[in-house]
N, C-alpha and C positions, 0 to 999 in steps of 0.2 A: 153554053160551055164556058165562055169567058165570064159570064155573070156568076157562075157557080164558084169559081176559084178566086174571085176578086177580094183582096185583103181588106180587113176592117181597120180603118185608121184609129178609131177610138180604142180598140183592143191593143193595138201596137203601142199607143201612147201610155196606156195603163201599165202594160208590161214594163216599159222603159222606166216609168216612175218607181215601180216596185223594185226593180234592180238597183236603181240609184239609192233607194232607201236602205236596201240590204248592205250595199257597199259602205254607206255612211255608218251604219251600225257596226260593221266589221272594224272600221278605223277608230271609232270613238268609244266603243263599248267592250270590245274584245281585247284584254290586257296583253296576251302574247303577241298579237299583231302590232300593238302600240310599241312594245319593247323592241320589236325588230326594226324600228326606224333607224336612220343613220346617225342619231345623236350618240355622244360618248360621255360617260360619267366617270371621272378619275377616281373618286372616292369608292365607288362601287367596284371598279377594277382592282384597286388596291386591297379592298376587303376580300375580294375573291382570291387574289394572290396569297394573302395571309392565310386564308382558310386552307388553300392547297398546301402551303408550307407547313402549317400545323398538322395537317393530315399526314403529310409525308414524315414529319418528325415523330408523330405518334406511332406511325407504322414501323419506323426504324427502331424506336424504343421497345415496342412489343416484340419485334424480331430479335433484338438483342437479348431481351429477357428470355425468350424461347431458347436462344442459343445457350445462355447461361444455365438454363435448366437441363440442358442436354447432358446426359451422363456419359462418362468415359470409362472404359475398362481400367481397373486399378494398375495393371502392368503397363498399359499404354500411358497412363497419367504419370507414373514414376519415370518412364523413359523421357517424357516431355519435360518433366522437372529437372532431370539430370542434364538434359540438353541445354536448358536455360541456364543452369548453374555453370556448365562448362563455357557457355558463350560469355557470360558476365565475368567469369574468372579469367578468361583469356584477355579481357580488356585491362585487367589490373595486375597481371603477372609482371609485366615489364616495370610498372610503376612501383611495385613492391621491391623489385631488385634495385631500382634507383634509390628508393628510400633506405635500403640497407647500406648502399654505398655512401649516401649522405650522412647517415648515422655514424659510419666508420670514420669518414674524413672529418666530420665535425667534432667527434670525440677526440680524435688525434690532435686536431688543432687546439682544442680546449686544454688538453693535458700539457701540450707544449707551452701554451701561454701561461698556465698555472705554474709550471716548473720555472719558467723565466721570471714570473712574478715573485716566486718564493726566493729566488736567487738575486733579485734586484739589489743593487748597492744601497747602502744606507743614505747616500746623498740624494737618492730619488724619493725618499720618504719625507712627506710633509714639507715640500718646498714651494708651496703656493704663494708665499709672501716675498719671493725674491725681488719683485718689482718695488715693493714697499721698502725693502732693505736699501736698495740702491737709491731710491728717491730720498730717504731720510739722510743717508750719507752725503748726497749732493747738497742738500739743504744745509747740513753742517759746514761743508766746504764753502758754500756761498757766504754764510755769516762770518766764517773765519777770514775769508778774503776781505770783506768790508772792515772787520776789526783790525786786520793787519795794515791795511792801507791808511786807516785813520789814526792809528796809534804809532805805527812805524817801529814797534818794539821787537826785540829779538825773540822773546817768548811767544808773542803773537805770531811771528813768522814760523816758529816751531809748531804751533797749534795748526796753522794752515798746512804745513808739510805733513803733519800726522793725519790730517783729514784726507789728503790726497793718497797717502799710504793706505788708509782704511778703505777707501774706495777700491783700490787695487786688490786688497785682501778679500773684500766682498765679491768682486768680480771673479776671483779664483774660486771662492767658495761656491758661487752659484753654478759654476761649470764643472769643477772637478773635486770640490770639497766634500767632506764627510761630517758627521756629527762631532768628530774630534776637533774640527776647526772652530767650532762655536766658542769654546773658552778663550781661544786666542783673540777672537773678534771682541768678546766682552772685555778682555783685558785692555785692548787698544782703546775702546770707548772710555773706559774708566780713567785711562791715562790722560786722555784729552780733557775729560771733565775735571780731573784734579788740577791740571794746569790753568784752566779757565777760572776755577773757583779760587785758586791762590792769587792770580792776578787781579781778579775782581775784589777780593778781600783787601789786597794791598792798596789798590786804587781808592777804595772806600776809606781805608785807614788814613791815608795822607791827603784825602780830599783832592785827588788828582783831577785835572781838567778832562781826562779821558773817562771819568766815571760814567758819564752819560752813554758813551759808546759801549761800555760793558753792560749797562742796563738794557741796551737795545740788542746788540749783536752777540754779546756774551750770553745773555738769556736765551737768544735764538739757538745758539750752539747747544746749550744745556737742554733746551726743550726737545730738539730733534734727536739729541743723543739718548734721551730717555725713551723716546719713541723707538729708536733703533734697538735699545736694550730689551724693550718689551717684545719686539718682533723676534729677536734672537731667542728670547725665553720661550716664545711659542714654537719656534723651530726646534728647540732642544727637546729631545725625547729621552725618557729614562730607558734603561735596558728592558724593563718590563713592557713599556709602550712599544719599543721597537720590535720586540719579539711578538707582541700581539698583532701589530700591523703586518709583519712579514709572515705570520703564521697562516698556513692554508691547511685545513684538515685533510688527512690522508684519504678520506672517503671520496673527495672530489678528484683525486689523482688516480683512482683505481679504474683500469680500463675494463669495459664490459666486452669480453672476448666473444666473437661471433664465429668461432671455428666450426661448431657443430650445428649450424643452421640447416634445417631440412631443405631438400630440393623443392623449389617452388612448384615445379610441374607435377610433383607427386602429392602436393598438399591439397586438401579439400577446400572448397570455396569458403566454408566457415572458418577454417584455420587461417586462410589468407586474410580475411577480414579482421580476425583477432590480432594477427601480427601487425597489420597496418595501424590499427588503433594503438597498440603498444609502442610502435615506432614513432608515431606522432607525438605521444607524450614524452618519450625519451629525447627526441630531437628538440622539442621545445625546452626541456629542462637543460640539455647540454648547451643550447644557444643562450639561455639566460645566464648560465655559469660563464660562458665565453664573454658575453657582454659585460658581466660583472668584473671579470678579469681586466678587460680593456678599460673600463671606467676606473678601476682601482689603479691602473697604470697611469692613466691620463691625469686623474685628480689626486694621485698620491694618497690614497686611503686604503684601509684594510679591505681585503677581499670579501670577508663576511659582511662588512658594512655595505659595500657596493652591491652584493647579492641581495641584501634586504631591500635596497632601493629599487633594483630591477624587479624583484618580486612584487613590490608594492605597485610599480608602474603597470606590470602585467595584470594585477588584480583590478586596478582602476580601468584598464582597457576592457577587461571582461565586464566590469560593471557598466561601462559606457555602452558596450554592445548589448547588454541586457536591457538597458533603458531604451536603446533604439529598437530592440525587439518588442518592447511593450507597445510601441506605436502601431504594431500590426496585430494587436490582440483581437480586434474586431474581426479582421479577415480570418484569423486563426480560429476564432469561435465559430464563424460560419462554416469553415472547413470541417471543424469538429462535429458540428451538427450533421453535415452531409455524411461524414464518416460513420456517425452513429446510425443514421438512417440506412446507409449501405450495409452496416453490420447487422442491423435488424432484418433487413431483407435477406441477407446471406443466411442468418439464422433460420428464417422461415424456409429458405431453400434447403437448408440442411435437414430440417424436419421433414419436408416433403421428399427429399432425396434419400433420407435415412442414412446420411453420412457418406454416401457414395461420391466419388470424384465427379465433378462437373466442370464444364467449360468456364463458368464463373469463378470457381475456386482456383482453377489453373491460371486464369488471367490475374487474379489477385496475388497469387504466389509469384508470378513473373514480375509484377509491379513492385513487390516487396524487395526482391533481390536486385532489381534495377536500382531502386533507391539506395540500397546498401552499397552497390558498386559505385554509384554516383558519389556517395559520402566518402568512400575510399579515394576516389579521384580528387575530391576536394582536399583530403588530407595530404595527398601527394603534391598538389599545387602549393599548399602551405609549406611543405617541406622544401620545395624548390625555392620559394621566396626566402626562406630562412637561409638556405645554402647560398643564395645570391648575396644576401646581406652579410653573411659570414665570409664571403670571398672564396668559396670552395666550389668544386665541381658539383654539378647537379642543377644549376640555375638554367635560365633560358639560354639557348644557343644563338638565337637570331640577334645579331648586333647591329651596329650602325651601318655596316657596309660602306659603300662609296658615297652614299647620298649626302653625308655631312660635308665632306670636303668638296664634293662637286657643287652642292648648293651654296656653299659659302662663297663661291665665286660671284654670287649675285651682289654681294656687298663690295665696297671699294677695297682695294688692296691696302692693308694696314702696314705701317712702318714698324720697325723694331725699336730697340730701346734707346734710352737717353742716359742720363748720368749715373755712375756709381758702381759698375760691376764688370763681369766678364764680357767678352765681345760676342755679339750675335746680332742678327738682323735679317733683312729681306722683307719681302712682301708678306702681308698677313694671309693671303690666300694659300691654301694647302695644295701641294702637288702629290697626287695619289700615286704617281709613278715612282716616287721615292721609296726607299726601303720601309716596310711597315713596322709597326710597333712590336717589340718583344714582349714577353710576359712580364707581369709586374712583380714577380717573386723576389727580384733583387732590389726592389725599391725600399729605401731605408727611411725611417721616420725617427729622426733623432731629436726632434723638437718636443717641448713640453708646454703647449700653449705659448705663453710668453714668459715662462719662469726663468729663462736665461737672461732676462733683463734687456732684451732687444728693444731699442728705441730708435725710431727713424724720424728724420726732420719732416714732419707731416706737411707743412706748407710748401716746402721745397719739392717734395715728392709729388704733391698735387700739381705743382706748376710745371715740373719737368718730365714727369712720367709720360711715356709714349705708348700708343696702342700697338698690338701685334700678337701673332701666335706662331712665329717661326724664328728659330734661334740658329744662327750661323757664326762660327768662330771668325770668319773673315770680315764680319761687319765691324764698322768703326763706331757704331752706336754702343753705348754702355749704360748700365744703371737699371732702374725700375721700369718694368713694362706692365701695363694693365691689359687684361683680355677683354676685347671690345665686341667680339662676335660670338653669339650664342644662339642655340635653339631652346625655346622656352615653352612649356606646356603647363596648363593649370587654369583655374584653381580647382583643387579637390577640397572637400569638407574636412576640417580637423576638429570641429566642435569646440574650438577654443583651447584644445589640449595639445601640447607639443609632445606627441607620443610617436617616437620613431619605430615602435614595434608594429604600428599600423602601416603595412607596406602597400605600394601602388605599382602599377605595371612597369614604369621606367626603371624601377629597382631590379626587375627581373631581366629585362632586355630593353635596349633603346632602339625602337623602330620608328624612324622619322616619318614613315608613311602611315602609321597606325592612327586610328581614331577611336576615342573612348567615349561612351555614352553616359558614364556615371560621374560626370563633373558636379561641382557645387551648384546648388540651385540658383538660377538667375532670378534676382528679385523682381525684374521687370515682367518676365513671363511665368514665373513660379514653376519652372520646369528645370530638370537637370541639364547642365550645359553639355554640349558635344565638344570634346576637347581634341585639338590637333596641335602638333608642334608648329611654332611660329618663329620665323627668322627675325632676330633682333641684332642690330649693330648700332652701337652708341659712340658718340664723340666725347664721352666723359667716362671716368672709371666706375662710377656707380651705375649699375644696371637695374632697370625696373621691369617687372612683368607687364605684358600688354594689357592685362586686366588685373587691376589691384582690387582685392576684396578682403575684408576682415575675416579672421578665423579660417584661413585657407592654407593649402599646401601647394607648392609649385616645384617643378623640376627644370633644371637648366643644364644643357650639355654642350660641350665643344671639344675640339682637338687642338693640341699644340704639337709642333714638329721640332725635333732636335736633330741637328746634323750628326751629333754623336752624343752618347750618354753623358749626362751632366747633372750635378747636384745643384739644386736651386733653393733659395729661400722663398717661401710662399707666404704671402700676407692675405689672410681671409678676414673679411668684415661683413656683417649682415644685420639687417633689421627685419625680423627679430632674431630668430635662431636658424642655424644651418648645419647640415651634415655634408661632407665633401668626400668624394671618391676620386682617386687617381688610378687609372687602370684597374678599376673594380675593387680597389682596396680602400677601406675607410681610413682617411688620414686626419680628419678633423670632425669634431662634434661639439656643438654649442647648444646650451639649453637656457631657457629663461627669456624674459622680455627685455630687450635692450635696443637702443638706437644704433645706427651705423657709426663705427669708430675705426679708423684706419689702423690704430694700434691694438685692435682687439685680440689678434692671435697670429702666431707664426709657426711654420713647420719647415724643417729641412728635408727635402724630398729629392731622391735620385730619380730623374726622368730617364727613360730608355731611349735608345737611338730610334729615330723614326717617329711615328705618330703615337701620342699618348692621349687617352680619353680622360676628360675631367667631367664629372657629374656632380651637381650641387642640388641638394634638396633644401628648399626654403620653407620655414614654418612662420606664418604671419599671424599676429593677433590683432593689433589695431589696423587701421586702413593702410597706413604707409608700409610699403614693402620694397626693399632694395638690397643689393649686395655688391661686392667687388672681390676680384681675385687679381693679385699682383704678383709678379715673379722677378727675382733678381738672383744672380749667381752668388754663392756663398763666399765668405772672405778668402777661403783657401784657393778659389779659382779666379780671384780678381787680378 
C-alpha cells in the first residue's frame, strides 16, 4: 500500500522545471504582463493625457455642431431674438440719455464761448507781442540813460523822460488799451527818434566830443525804436482784419434743439444705435468747435483759423490711430479667414437646413447685437471723456476722495510762502476736516499767457520761494510759493505727438488707488508698464516724474487749501508741454517742444475757499521731463 502511492521524485522535478520555464516566458515574452510592471514613463503618460484631451475637445466640437444644426421654430426664434435685443437695449438706454445731456451741455457751453469770443474787445486781438513791446521800450530807456549820464545835456534828459513815459503808455496799452492807442504810441516813438537824430546831427556838425556816445547809445535808441515801431505795426489791424478775426459764422451759433426727441424706452434697438452714432459725431464736432474757440481766445486768432488747426490735429490723430491699427493687420487677417470659414460652414448649414432658424444662427445674431451694444458703450465712454475735458457734467464721478490729503501726510509738513504778496501760511499737510472745495464755476481766468508783460525776478524767486499747499491770512510769510507735493502717474505712449485730444483715465477721474495696465512699453521687458500713482515730494520747485521716458505722457495731481477764496497769480513752466486744470477747468495749455522756463506763462486764477484740485498733464518728447507750479497773491491783495 505504501509502495503504491510513493511519489516519483524525478517527475516532481520535471514538473517544477516546466512551471519555472512558463513563468519566465510570461515575464519576458508576453507584452501585457511586461507593461504591468511598476515602472512609470512620463512621456507616455503625457501622450495619453493629450489623446484624452483631444478626444474630449473633438467630442465637444461635434456636440456643438450638432446643437448648431438643431432647428428652432420660427416663432420661438423671433421671441428669442426680441429678448436678446431688449437685453442689449437695456444696457445702453441710460448711456444714450447721458449722451443727450452731454450734447446739450456741450453745445450750450460752445455757443456761450462763441458769443463771448465774438464780443471780445479789440484789445484782446493780436496781442501776442506785448512782451516784445515792453522789452524794446526798456532797451530804449537803458540806452537813453547812458546817453544822459555821459552827455549831461538837457535834450538827452528829455529823451530819457520820454522813454519812461513811453514805457508807462505801453503798460497801459497792454492792460486796457485798444487799437486806437497804437497811433499815439507810434507818435511818441517818432518824437524820441526826432530828438535823437537832431542831437546826433548837431554833434556831428560841430565835431562834439560826445559824438562817440551818440554813435553808441544814440544808435541803440534808434535801433530799438525801429524794432518797437515794427511790433506796433504788426499789432495794428485794419478794420477789415479786425472784422475778419472777430467774425464767427452764424452756423456755429445755431442751437440744435432737442425738444422733440423720442422716448428712449419706446425706441427700437436699431433706433437707439442709430442715435448713439449720430450723437457721437455731433459731440465730437461741438467739442472741436469749443476747443477752437478756446484756442482763438488764448492765442488771439480768428475762430475759423483755430478751427482749421483743431481739425488738422484731429485728422492727424485719426491717421496715427490708423497706422497703429495696421500693426494688427496680421491678426485681423487670421480673424477674417476664420470668419470666412464660419460663414462657409453657416452657408452649408443653411443649405442643409433649407433656411430654417437654427441654434447656430441664433447665437450668431446674439453675438452681432452684443458687438453693436459694445460699440455703443465705447461711444458713450468717448462722450464722457470729452465732457470731462470740456469741464461739463457727464464725466466720471469718482474723484480723489480723502486719499490725497490723507496720504500727503506721509511727506514732511511744508511751510508757506516767502517774499512778495499776501499773507498766508501754515503746514503743507492738508486737513480734510476743514470746509471742502466749492465748485469751480466762479473761477476767473483773466490772464493771457504772459501777454500782460509780467516779469518776475527769476533768481530772487528761485532763492526765496518756499514750498507749501496751504494759504492762511494770519501767516506772516509772504510772496511766491511753489507746490512741492504731488501724486504722479505715467508714462503713457504719445508717439512723439503732443495731441491733447488723446485722453487718458486721469482726465476722466482721479482715483489714487487705480492701476492701469496700458502704460508705455518698458524697454527692458518689452511689455506695457503697469501704472500706479506715486507720491512725490521735492525740496526744489522743479518736479520730475519718477520714471522719465521720451515720447511719453504723465499726469500730476495735488490739492491746495485756502482759508478763504482768493485770487492768485499762477506761474506755470514745463519741459516740454503741459495742460493744467484747476477744479476740473482748463486754465493753461502749452504746445511745442521747449525747455523749462520760469517766465513761461502766467494766469490770474480765483481759488475757492477750502480744497482746490490741481491736475497737470505733461507731454514729453526728449528724455528730460520736469515742471513747476508757483502761486502768489495778485497785486490787488498784497
